[in-house]
C-alpha positions as CSV (number, residue, x, y, z in Angstrom):
1,X,0.9,25.1,14.4
2,X,1.9,27.3,11.5
3,X,4.6,24.6,10.4
4,X,2.4,21.9,11.0
5,X,-0.3,23.3,8.1
6,X,2.6,23.7,6.1
7,X,3.6,20.2,6.6
8,X,0.1,18.5,5.7
9,X,-0.4,21.0,2.7
10,X,2.9,19.7,1.6
11,X,1.9,16.1,2.0
12,X,-1.3,16.9,0.3
13,X,0.3,18.2,-2.5
14,X,3.0,15.1,-3.3
15,X,0.2,12.7,-2.7
16,X,-2.0,14.2,-5.2
17,X,1.2,14.5,-7.7
18,X,1.4,10.6,-7.0
19,X,-2.5,10.1,-7.9
20,X,-2.1,12.4,-11.0
21,X,0.7,10.9,-12.3
22,X,-0.1,7.3,-11.6
23,X,3.5,6.9,-9.7
24,X,4.8,3.2,-9.4
25,X,2.4,1.7,-12.4
26,X,3.3,0.3,-15.6
27,X,3.0,2.4,-19.1
28,X,0.2,-0.3,-19.7
29,X,-1.7,0.4,-16.2
30,X,-1.6,3.8,-16.6
31,X,-3.3,3.7,-19.8
32,X,-5.9,1.2,-19.1
33,X,-6.8,3.4,-16.0
34,X,-7.3,6.6,-17.8
35,X,-8.6,4.8,-20.6
36,X,-12.3,6.1,-21.5
37,X,-12.8,2.5,-22.6
38,X,-10.9,0.6,-20.2
39,X,-11.4,2.6,-17.1
40,X,-14.4,1.5,-15.6
41,X,-14.1,-2.2,-16.4
42,X,-11.0,-2.9,-14.6
43,X,-11.5,-3.1,-10.4
44,X,-8.5,-1.1,-8.9
45,X,-4.7,-1.2,-8.8
46,X,-4.0,-3.5,-5.5
47,X,-2.4,-0.5,-3.7
48,X,-5.9,1.4,-3.6
49,X,-8.1,-1.9,-2.7
50,X,-6.8,-1.7,0.8
51,X,-5.5,1.0,3.9
52,X,-3.9,0.7,6.7
53,X,-2.4,3.0,9.8
54,X,0.0,5.7,9.2
55,X,2.8,3.7,11.1
56,X,2.2,0.5,9.3
57,X,2.3,2.0,5.6
58,X,6.1,1.7,5.1
59,X,5.6,-2.1,5.7
60,X,2.8,-3.1,4.0
61,X,3.8,-1.3,0.8
62,X,7.1,-3.0,0.9
63,X,5.3,-5.9,1.4
64,X,3.2,-5.4,-1.3
65,X,6.5,-4.7,-3.5
66,X,5.3,-4.5,-7.2
67,X,1.8,-5.8,-6.8
68,X,0.6,-2.5,-5.4
69,X,0.6,-1.5,-9.5
70,X,-1.1,-4.8,-10.2
71,X,-4.4,-4.5,-11.9
72,X,-7.4,-6.4,-10.4
73,X,-9.9,-7.6,-12.8
74,X,-12.9,-10.2,-12.3
75,X,-11.9,-12.8,-14.6
76,X,-8.8,-14.0,-16.5
77,X,-10.8,-13.5,-20.2
78,X,-11.0,-9.7,-19.0
79,X,-7.1,-9.5,-18.4
80,X,-6.5,-11.2,-21.6
81,X,-8.7,-8.2,-23.3
82,X,-7.0,-5.6,-21.7
83,X,-3.6,-7.2,-23.0
84,X,-5.1,-7.1,-26.4
85,X,-6.1,-3.8,-26.2
86,X,-2.8,-2.3,-25.1
87,X,-0.8,-4.3,-27.6
88,X,-3.5,-3.0,-30.3
89,X,-2.5,0.3,-28.8
90,X,1.0,-0.1,-28.4
91,X,1.0,0.7,-24.7
92,X,3.6,-1.3,-23.0
93,X,2.4,-4.0,-20.5
94,X,0.3,-4.6,-17.4
95,X,0.4,-7.4,-14.8
96,X,-3.4,-8.6,-13.8
97,X,-4.5,-10.1,-10.8
98,X,-7.7,-12.1,-11.6
99,X,-10.3,-12.4,-9.0
100,X,-11.4,-15.8,-10.3
101,X,-8.4,-17.8,-10.6
102,X,-6.7,-16.9,-7.0
103,X,-6.0,-19.6,-5.0
104,X,-7.7,-20.2,-1.4
105,X,-5.0,-19.7,1.5
106,X,-5.4,-21.6,4.6
107,X,-4.8,-20.1,7.8
108,X,-2.2,-22.2,9.2
109,X,-0.1,-19.6,11.4
110,X,2.9,-21.0,13.4
111,X,2.9,-19.4,17.0
112,X,5.5,-16.4,16.9
113,X,6.7,-15.6,20.8
114,X,9.2,-13.6,20.1
115,X,9.4,-9.9,21.3
116,X,9.3,-7.1,18.3
117,X,6.3,-8.6,16.8
118,X,4.0,-6.1,15.4
119,X,1.4,-8.4,13.9
120,X,0.7,-10.2,10.7
121,X,0.4,-8.0,7.7
122,X,-3.0,-9.6,7.1
123,X,-4.3,-8.2,10.4
124,X,-3.4,-4.7,10.1
125,X,-4.9,-3.7,6.7
126,X,-8.8,-2.6,6.1
127,X,-10.1,-3.8,2.4
128,X,-13.9,-4.6,1.4
129,X,-14.6,-8.3,1.7
130,X,-14.2,-9.4,-1.9
131,X,-10.9,-8.7,-1.7
132,X,-10.4,-10.8,1.2
133,X,-9.1,-13.9,-1.0
134,X,-6.5,-11.1,-2.7
135,X,-4.7,-10.1,0.4
136,X,-4.7,-13.6,2.2
137,X,-2.9,-14.9,-1.0
138,X,-0.1,-11.5,-1.5
139,X,0.3,-11.4,2.8
140,X,0.6,-15.0,3.3
141,X,3.1,-15.8,5.5
142,X,4.2,-12.1,6.4
143,X,4.8,-10.3,9.4
144,X,5.5,-6.9,10.3
145,X,8.2,-6.4,13.3
146,X,10.4,-3.7,14.8
147,X,13.6,-4.1,13.3
148,X,15.7,-6.7,11.5
149,X,17.6,-8.2,14.9
150,X,13.6,-9.4,15.5
151,X,13.2,-10.9,11.8
152,X,16.5,-12.4,11.9
153,X,15.6,-14.4,14.9
154,X,12.5,-15.4,13.8
155,X,13.3,-16.6,10.5
156,X,15.5,-18.4,11.7
157,X,13.3,-20.5,13.8
158,X,10.7,-20.2,11.2
159,X,12.5,-20.0,7.5
160,X,9.2,-20.3,6.0
161,X,8.1,-17.1,7.4
162,X,8.5,-13.4,5.6
163,X,9.1,-10.7,8.0
164,X,9.2,-7.3,7.0
165,X,10.0,-4.3,9.2
166,X,8.5,-0.6,10.2
167,X,11.4,0.8,8.1
168,X,10.7,-1.1,4.7
169,X,13.1,-3.9,5.7
170,X,12.7,-7.6,4.6
171,X,13.9,-10.6,5.8
172,X,13.4,-14.2,4.9
173,X,14.5,-17.5,5.8
174,X,15.4,-18.3,2.4
175,X,18.6,-15.6,2.6
176,X,16.5,-12.9,0.6
177,X,16.8,-9.5,2.2
178,X,16.3,-5.8,1.7
179,X,17.1,-2.8,3.3
180,X,18.9,0.3,3.3
181,X,17.1,4.3,3.7
182,X,13.6,5.0,4.2
183,X,12.6,7.5,0.8
184,X,10.1,10.2,1.3
185,X,7.5,8.6,-1.2
186,X,7.7,5.1,0.8
187,X,3.9,4.7,2.3
188,X,2.4,7.1,-0.4
189,X,1.5,4.0,-3.1
190,X,-1.7,2.6,-0.7
191,X,-4.4,4.1,-0.3
192,X,-3.7,6.8,-1.4
193,X,-7.4,8.8,-1.8
194,X,-8.2,7.4,1.8
195,X,-4.9,9.4,2.9
196,X,-5.4,12.4,0.9
197,X,-8.9,12.3,3.1
198,X,-7.8,11.7,5.9
199,X,-5.0,15.0,5.4
200,X,-7.6,16.8,4.5
201,X,-9.4,16.3,7.6
202,X,-6.6,16.8,9.6
203,X,-5.6,20.1,7.7
204,X,-9.3,21.7,7.8
205,X,-9.1,21.1,12.2
206,X,-5.4,22.6,11.9
207,X,-6.6,25.7,10.3
208,X,-9.6,26.0,12.3
209,X,-7.1,26.2,15.4
210,X,-5.2,28.3,13.7
211,X,-7.9,30.9,13.1
212,X,-9.4,30.5,16.5
213,X,-6.1,31.3,17.8
214,X,-5.3,34.2,15.9
215,X,-8.9,35.8,16.8
216,X,-8.2,35.3,20.3
217,X,-8.0,38.8,22.5
218,X,-4.0,38.5,24.0
219,X,-3.7,40.0,27.2
220,X,-1.4,43.0,27.3
């Protein structure tokens, strides 16, 4: 139990460091988020606009890619104003997603009868309704699968699909693949605040059990 407590505390410290350092964000995005003038005008980084279960975090973060650090704004005028602000202060660049310019994505999912399919990426995430069009755009044709072998079978049959494995490998029908070892920080860049809340609650329960166990009289 002590080891579990230490692991949870270590994970909390790690996620806090990601939040405080804005790891994964461009210089411009970090400046806007922490700016007193702009912090309240931007909505959220994409990665903080959604949450997902533990087993899907690496896959979902991989599917987002660099878009996890993009800044969500209501309209293109805000994006242009933010760009001018960054240029004026010489604070690098940021990438924006303008909600008013997002295309409507029709749900034309093909039937995929292959063993090892976990589900459509869009179906394993949670988000506010106002971001529905955003995530339909970012996760269109993205399927989460168990492994590369399953992914290869699927894209051979349906080359327009993009498959992401639980370990963060990507296989596409266009010949683009991505893979390798899993880093410690993978899965830590999406829904960081909700992850912290979840870990804090788990840590509280574990500490309660630990204290209860210590206070229990031992039989001799």
